[in-house]
C-alpha positions in Angstrom: -62.5 73.9 -51.1 -63.5 76.4 -48.4 -61.6 79.8 -48.6 -60.5 82.2 -45.9 -58.2 83.7 -48.4 -59.5 87.3 -48.6 -62.8 89.3 -48.1 -63.6 89.9 -51.8 -63.6 86.6 -53.3 -67.4 86.2 -53.5 -69.6 87.9 -55.7 -72.1 90.3 -54.3 -74.4 90.1 -51.4 -77.8 88.8 -52.7 -79.8 91.8 -52.0 -77.1 93.9 -53.9 -77.4 91.4 -56.9 -81.1 91.7 -56.7 -81.1 95.3 -57.1 -78.6 95.1 -60.1 -80.9 92.4 -61.8 -84.1 94.3 -60.8 -82.9 97.6 -62.5 -81.0 96.0 -65.3 -83.7 96.7 -68.0 -83.9 100.7 -67.1 -82.1 103.3 -69.1 -80.4 105.9 -67.1 -78.1 108.7 -67.2 -74.3 107.8 -67.3 -71.2 108.5 -65.4 -72.9 108.4 -62.1 -75.5 111.1 -62.8 -78.4 108.5 -62.5 -81.1 108.7 -59.9 -79.7 105.6 -58.1 -76.1 107.1 -57.6 -77.7 110.2 -56.3 -79.9 108.5 -53.9 -76.9 106.5 -52.7 -74.9 109.6 -52.3 -77.7 111.2 -50.2 -78.0 108.1 -48.0 -74.2 108.1 -47.4 -74.4 111.9 -46.3 -77.1 111.0 -44.0 -75.4 108.1 -42.4 -72.3 110.1 -42.2 -74.3 112.9 -40.6 -72.4 115.3 -42.8 -74.7 117.4 -45.0 -72.0 119.2 -46.8 -70.0 116.0 -47.7 -69.2 115.7 -51.4 -69.4 112.0 -52.4 -67.9 110.3 -55.4 -68.4 106.7 -56.6 -65.1 105.1 -58.0 -64.4 101.7 -59.1 -61.8 100.0 -56.9 -59.5 100.4 -53.9 -56.1 101.2 -55.8 -57.7 103.7 -58.1 -59.3 105.5 -55.2 -56.2 105.8 -53.3 -54.2 107.0 -56.2 -57.0 109.4 -57.3 -57.8 110.9 -53.9 -54.1 111.4 -53.1 -53.2 113.0 -56.4 -56.3 115.1 -56.4 -55.7 116.5 -53.1 -51.9 117.1 -53.2 -49.8 119.5 -55.2 -47.5 118.1 -57.8 -44.5 118.6 -55.2 -46.2 117.3 -52.3 -46.0 113.9 -50.6 -48.1 111.6 -48.6 -47.0 110.3 -45.0 -47.9 106.7 -44.2 -47.0 104.0 -41.8 -44.2 101.8 -43.2 -46.8 98.9 -43.3 -49.4 101.1 -44.9 -51.4 99.8 -48.0 -50.2 102.3 -50.2 -46.6 101.7 -49.3 -46.4 98.0 -49.9 -49.4 96.5 -51.6 -50.2 98.8 -54.5 -47.3 98.4 -57.0 -45.9 101.9 -56.4 -49.3 103.4 -57.8 -48.9 106.5 -55.7 -45.3 107.1 -56.7 -46.3 106.5 -60.4 -48.7 109.5 -60.0 -45.8 111.7 -59.0 -46.0 111.8 -55.3 -43.6 110.3 -52.8 -44.8 108.0 -50.0 -42.8 109.1 -46.8 -42.9 106.1 -44.6 -42.6 106.1 -40.8 -42.2 103.2 -38.5 -45.3 101.6 -36.8 -45.7 101.6 -33.1 -43.8 98.7 -31.6 -45.1 95.5 -30.0 -43.3 93.2 -27.7 -41.5 90.1 -29.6 -44.1 87.6 -30.5 -44.5 85.0 -27.6 -47.9 83.3 -28.6 -49.1 80.7 -26.6 -50.6 77.3 -27.7 -53.3 75.5 -25.9 -50.8 73.6 -23.8 -49.3 76.9 -22.4 -46.0 76.6 -24.4 -44.6 79.7 -25.7 -42.5 80.1 -29.0 -38.8 80.4 -27.9 -37.7 84.1 -27.9 -34.8 83.2 -30.4 -37.5 82.5 -33.1 -38.9 85.3 -35.3 -40.7 88.3 -33.9 -43.1 90.9 -35.3 -41.0 93.7 -36.7 -44.0 95.4 -38.2 -45.4 96.4 -34.7 -49.1 96.9 -34.7 -49.3 98.5 -38.1 -50.3 101.8 -36.8 -48.8 105.3 -37.3 -48.4 107.3 -34.1 -49.0 111.1 -33.5 -45.9 111.5 -31.6 -43.8 109.9 -34.6 -45.7 112.2 -36.9 -45.0 115.2 -34.9 -41.4 114.2 -34.4 -41.1 113.9 -38.1 -42.9 117.2 -38.9 -40.6 119.0 -36.4 -37.5 117.6 -37.9 -38.7 118.6 -41.4 -39.6 122.2 -40.3 -36.1 122.3 -38.7 -34.2 121.2 -41.9 -32.5 124.2 -43.6 -32.9 122.2 -46.9 -36.6 121.5 -46.5 -37.4 123.4 -49.8 -35.3 120.8 -51.6 -37.4 117.8 -50.2 -40.8 116.4 -51.2 -43.3 118.5 -49.1 -45.6 116.7 -46.8 -49.0 117.4 -47.6 -51.2 114.6 -46.5 -51.3 111.7 -43.8 -52.7 108.4 -44.8 -53.9 105.9 -42.4 -56.4 103.0 -42.9 -59.3 101.7 -40.7 -58.5 98.8 -40.0 -54.8 98.7 -40.5 -53.1 96.2 -43.0 -52.5 94.0 -40.0 -56.1 94.0 -38.7 -55.5 96.3 -35.9 -57.8 99.4 -35.1 -56.8 102.9 -34.2 -58.9 104.2 -31.1 -60.7 107.4 -31.4 -58.1 108.9 -29.0 -55.2 107.8 -31.4 -57.0 109.2 -34.6 -57.8 112.5 -32.7 -54.2 112.8 -31.8 -53.0 112.2 -35.5 -55.7 114.7 -36.7 -54.5 117.3 -34.2 -51.0 117.1 -35.6 -52.2 117.3 -39.0 -54.0 120.6 -38.2 -50.9 121.9 -36.4 -48.9 121.4 -39.5 -51.4 122.0 -42.1 -51.7 118.4 -43.3 -54.8 116.6 -44.7 -55.8 113.4 -43.3 -57.1 110.7 -45.7 -58.4 107.4 -44.2 -58.4 104.4 -46.4 -61.8 102.7 -45.7 -61.5 99.6 -47.9 -62.6 97.4 -44.9 -64.3 100.3 -43.2 -67.5 98.4 -42.4 -65.4 95.6 -40.7 -63.4 98.1 -38.7 -66.5 100.1 -37.2 -68.1 96.7 -36.4 -64.9 95.6 -34.6 -64.5 99.0 -32.8 -67.7 98.4 -30.7 -68.7 102.2 -30.8 -65.4 103.6 -29.9 -65.2 104.8 -33.5 -68.2 105.6 -35.6 -68.6 106.8 -39.1 -69.9 110.3 -38.1 -67.1 110.6 -35.7 -64.6 109.8 -38.4 -65.9 112.3 -40.8 -65.4 115.0 -38.1 -61.7 113.9 -37.7 -60.5 113.6 -41.4 -60.4 115.6 -44.5 -61.5 112.5 -46.6 -62.2 109.1 -46.4 -63.8 106.2 -48.4 -66.3 103.7 -47.7 -65.2 100.3 -49.2 -67.7 98.4 -51.2 -65.6 95.8 -53.0 -64.7 94.1 -49.7 -68.1 94.6 -48.0 -70.9 93.1 -50.2 -70.5 94.9 -53.4 -69.2 93.6 -56.8 -67.0 96.6 -57.0 -66.8 100.1 -56.0 -65.9 102.5 -53.3 -67.6 105.8 -52.2 -65.2 108.6 -51.5 -66.5 111.2 -48.9 -64.8 114.6 -48.7 -66.1 115.5 -45.3 -66.3 119.2 -45.3 -67.4 120.1 -48.8 -63.7 120.2 -49.6 -63.4 118.2 -52.7 -60.6 119.2 -55.0 -61.7 121.4 -57.9 -62.6 119.5 -60.9 -62.4 116.2 -59.1 -64.8 114.4 -61.5 -62.2 115.1 -64.1 -59.4 113.8 -61.9 -61.5 110.6 -61.4 -61.8 110.2 -65.2 -58.1 110.9 -65.9 -57.1 108.2 -63.3 -59.5 105.7 -65.1 -61.5 105.3 -62.0 -64.8 106.5 -63.5 -67.3 104.0 -65.0 -69.4 105.0 -68.0 -72.2 102.9 -66.6 -71.7 104.7 -63.2 -75.1 103.2 -62.1 -73.2 99.9 -61.5 -71.7 101.3 -58.3 -74.6 103.6 -57.5 -77.2 100.9 -57.3 -75.0 98.8 -55.1 -74.3 101.5 -52.6 -78.0 102.4 -52.7 -78.8 98.7 -51.8 -76.0 98.7 -49.1 -77.2 101.8 -47.4 -80.9 100.7 -47.3 -82.3 99.2 -44.4 -81.7 95.4 -44.2 -85.3 94.8 -43.1 -87.1 98.1 -43.9 -89.3 99.0 -40.9 -90.4 102.7 -41.3 -92.0 102.6 -37.7 -88.6 101.9 -36.1 -85.1 103.4 -35.9 -83.9 100.5 -33.9 -83.1 97.0 -35.1 -84.6 96.2 -38.5 -83.8 99.7 -39.9 -80.0 99.2 -39.7 -78.4 99.8 -43.2 -77.3 96.5 -44.8 -73.6 97.6 -45.0 -73.5 97.7 -41.1 -75.5 94.5 -40.7 -73.2 92.2 -42.9 -70.1 93.9 -41.5 -71.3 92.8 -38.0 -71.8 89.4 -39.3 -68.1 89.2 -40.5 -66.8 90.1 -37.1 -68.8 87.5 -35.4 -67.6 85.0 -37.7 -64.1 86.2 -37.1 -64.5 85.8 -33.5 -65.6 82.1 -34.1 -62.6 81.5 -36.4 -60.2 83.1 -33.7 -61.6 80.7 -31.1 -61.0 77.6 -33.4 -57.5 78.7 -34.3 -56.9 79.3 -30.5 -58.3 75.8 -29.5 -56.2 74.2 -32.2 -53.1 75.6 -30.5 -52.0 78.1 -33.3 -50.2 81.1 -31.6 -51.3 84.5 -32.9 -49.0 86.8 -34.8 -50.9 89.9 -33.7 -53.9 90.6 -31.6 -56.6 91.6 -34.2 -60.1 92.3 -33.4 -61.3 92.5 -36.9 -62.0 90.1 -39.8 -58.3 89.5 -40.5 -56.6 86.9 -38.1 -52.9 86.1 -38.4 -51.4 83.0 -37.0 -48.1 81.4 -36.9 -48.3 77.9 -38.6 -45.3 75.3 -39.0 -44.3 74.9 -42.6 -45.2 71.2 -42.6 -48.8 71.9 -41.6 -48.8 75.0 -44.1 -48.0 72.3 -46.9 -50.8 70.1 -45.8 -53.3 72.8 -45.3 -53.1 74.6 -48.5 -54.2 71.7 -50.4 -57.5 71.7 -48.5 -58.2 75.4 -47.5 -57.7 78.8 -48.9 -55.6 81.3 -47.0 -52.8 83.7 -47.4 -49.0 83.1 -46.8 -48.4 86.6 -45.3 -44.7 86.4 -44.4 -42.0 84.2 -43.0 -41.8 84.1 -39.2 -38.6 82.1 -38.9 -37.1 79.2 -40.8 -39.6 76.7 -39.5 -43.0 78.8 -39.3 -45.0 81.1 -41.7 -47.4 83.9 -40.6 -50.7 82.8 -42.5 -53.9 85.1 -42.7 -57.3 83.9 -42.4 -60.0 86.3 -43.4 -63.9 86.2 -42.8 -66.4 88.3 -44.8 -69.9 89.1 -45.3 -70.3 85.8 -47.0 -68.5 83.4 -44.3 -70.9 81.2 -42.5 -70.8 78.9 -39.4 -70.5 75.7 -41.8 -67.2 77.2 -43.2 -65.8 77.6 -39.8 -66.9 74.1 -38.6 -65.2 72.6 -41.8 -62.1 74.3 -41.2 -61.9 73.1 -37.4 -62.3 69.4 -38.9 -59.5 70.1 -41.3 -57.1 71.7 -38.7 
């Protein structure tokens, strides 16, 4: 059965797996102090154009979010997130368990969903609508909240905002523009907040942004981010980048305390070393053929997503939200969901109304044209 359920249900990219197998017989230092991890960190600094960046390799996304947030905040501080942010809804209260409140703000609004099918028919307005907006936090809402907080005489009795969390892309597959991120970062600096960017799908977000946002630009407009490996070609692993040499003191110990440190740290280091090596090494050229594998396979996933999007459009499925990334959300009749779920892997995202479900179809580095052709036949 073909699957568009998520972007981490494959193993590793063949070149990543090849690197792991090739080095399997070697003995190295442990806990990420091996030469492969050090080389991967240097490659990441170079791609980020951030010589003073401090890079740490962790095991997975939830551990990374929890560890970074707990490490960067004081015990009495909270993190601000969009209501639909990953840490607010899909991490089983991991942030709260570490002792930090997640303050949620509403996402920016969208008009009620009116997706057209190929016959030009619209869903009636009486049916469900997208109450989660575009999944993005706005600088205005953030500034309004902080102005309210500062004006509250009882603010010392409240959890103190210390950080803003956004993800790129968002949980709904949408993208912040460079202007939107810069506006949020400016509010953060005005109020002394740290900006942390969840990059579990960062490669796909950067590929979909078409140059509006680049990795070096992001590093200049946040205090920390992570480059996701688990969803972008690795078996496991995320690379945390403290962009201004600003890692919390004893962060290595904090990582270990959170269970996010691998004894065989080279497992992640070797993978990121492969992901940030040229896909087709060509020392004489800085152009095509010298692009890190990470960006090449991310671009492939977006190309597949656009093919998938066109198939879904041709088959008459209304789109729940306009996503330029590898996550595509469509509104499917319950009867069709029951038929399709026996043939294709996808996610039941949320109810739309009594007769329809919002379903998510996801591409990844491993998706190929044959998968999409097969889906079109099944649809």
